[in-house]
N, C-alpha and C positions, 0 to 999 in steps of 0.2 A: 396540240398539233406541232408547236414549236419544238417540244421535247423529242418527238419522233424524228424530225428532220435532223436534229443534232446527233441522235444515235446513228442515223443512217450515214451521216458524213463521217463519224468516227469509225464506223464499220468499214466504210470504203477506204479510208486512209490507213487502217490497221494492217492489212495484208501486204501493202506495197513495200514497206521496208523489209519484211520477211522475204518477199520474193526477190528483192535486190540482193540480199545476203545470200540467198540460195543460188541466184544467178552468178554472183561473184565466186561462190564456193565451187560450183560446177565448172566454171571457166578455169579457175586456178587448179582444180583437180585434173582437168583435161591437159593443161599445159605442163604440169609437173609429171603426169604420167607419160606424156609424149616425150619429154626430156629424158626421163628414166629409160623409156623404151629405146630411144635413140642411143643412149650410152650402152645399154645392154647389147644392142646390135653391133656397135662399132668398136667397143673396147676389147682389149686383149686378155680377157680372163674368164673363159668358160670352163677350162680345166687347168689345174695348177699342180706342178710337181715341185714342192718346196717353194722357196722364194725366188728361185733363179730361172725356172722354166714354166712356160704357160702356153696354152693353145686357145684360140678363139675360133670364130666362124670363118675367118679369112686367112689367118697366119698362125704359124707355130714359132714361138719366140724363146730365145735363150739370152740371159744377161751375161755379158762378157765383163768379168771383173777387171781385166787389164785395161781396157779402154773405157769402162763404165758406160757402156751403151747396150741397148737391146739389139740383138741380131735376129731378124725375122725372115722366114721363108714362107712362101705360099703353102697353104694346107693342101695335102693331097686330096684331090677331088674324088668323091664317090657319091652314089645316089642319095644316101642318107644325109650327108653334109649339104648337098645341093638343096635337098628338100627343106632343111632347117634354114639355110640361107634365104631361100625364096620366101618362106613363111615369115621370117623375121622382117625382111624388107617389105613384104606385103602388109604386115601389121603396122609398120611405120607409115606406109602410104595410106592405109585405111584410117588411121588415127589423124593424120594430117588433113586428109580430105574431109573427115568428119568435122574437124575444127573450122575449116573454111566454109563448109555447108552451114554449120551453126552460126557463124558470123553473118552469112548471107540471109539465113532464115530470121535471125534476130532483127535485121533491118527491113526485111521485105514481107515477112509473114503478117497476116492480119491478126487482130486481137482474138485470143481464144485458141489459136493454133497450137498444135503439139509438134515437138521436134522429133518425129518418127525417123526420118532419114538420118539425122545426126546420130540418134541412138542406135539405129541398126548398123551404121558404119562402125561405131565404137564397139558394139557387141561383136561384129565380125573381126575387128582388130584383136579383141580379147581371145576369141576362138582360134585365130591363127597363131597367136603367141602360145596358147595352151597346147596346140598341136605341135608346134616347134619344140617346146620344152619337153613334151612327152617323148617325141622322137629322139631328142638328144639324151634323155634319161635312159631310155630303153636300148638305144643303139650306140652308146658312146664308144664301145670297143671297135665297132666297124668304122665309126666316124674318125676316131683319132688315129687308128692304124699306126701306132707308135711302138717302137721296139722296147721302150721302157715299160715296166710293169704298171698297170693302171692302179693296182692296189696301193702303190706308193704316192698316188696323187689324189686329188679331190676336186669337187666342183668349185669353180671360182665365183667371185662376187657378181660378175655379169650374168651368169646362169641364175643366181639367186635373184638378181634384179628382174630378170625376165619372168621368173615365177611370181614375184611381187606385183608385176604389172597385170597379171591375169585377173585377179579379183578387182583391182582398181579400174581396169578397162571395162569389165563387165558391170561393176557398180555404176560407173559414170554413164555407161550406155543405158542402163535401166533408169537412171535418174533423168537422162535426156528424154526418154520415151514418156515419162510421167510429167515432165516439165511442160507447163502451159504458159504461153505468152500472154501477159496482161499489160495493159497500158499504165 
C-alpha cells in the first residue's frame, strides 16, 4: 500500500515541471512573434531597390548621401496597399488581444480549462498576416506604383519577417488550443 502511494505522488509531481516549461515556451514564443510582427508592420523595408531606396506599408524612402539621412514620403494610397495595412495592423491587434486574454485566462480559468479563445485569436492573427503577405506578393506592382523598374528591386526583410510570423502564429495558436491549465 505504501508503495502505491509513493508512485502516485511521483506521477502527480512529474508532469508539473513539463507543463511549466511548456507554458514558458508558449509565452516566450508569443512575445517573440508579437515583437517580430510589430517590426514587420512598422519598419521601412518591404521592398528594396539597392541599399539606398526602400518602400514599406506607410512610406517610400530614399537615403540622402549628402545629409546622411533618410528622406521619406507617404506611400501613394490604393486599395491593395490599404488592404495590406489594415490586415497587418489587425494581426498585431489580434496577437496583442490574444496575449491579454491568455494572461486573464491563466489567472481566472479553472483547473482543466483549455485556452480556446487565446488560440483562436492567435490563429486569426496568423491568417490575417498570411492574407496580407499574399496580397503584397501578388499585387506588389499595383501597391508600389513606382516609376522605377520592379525587376531592379526585391522584397525586403520586413516582408520576410511577416512571412516568418505566419507559421509561428499558427503554431502558437494550435499550441494554445491544446494547452490545458493544471494546478
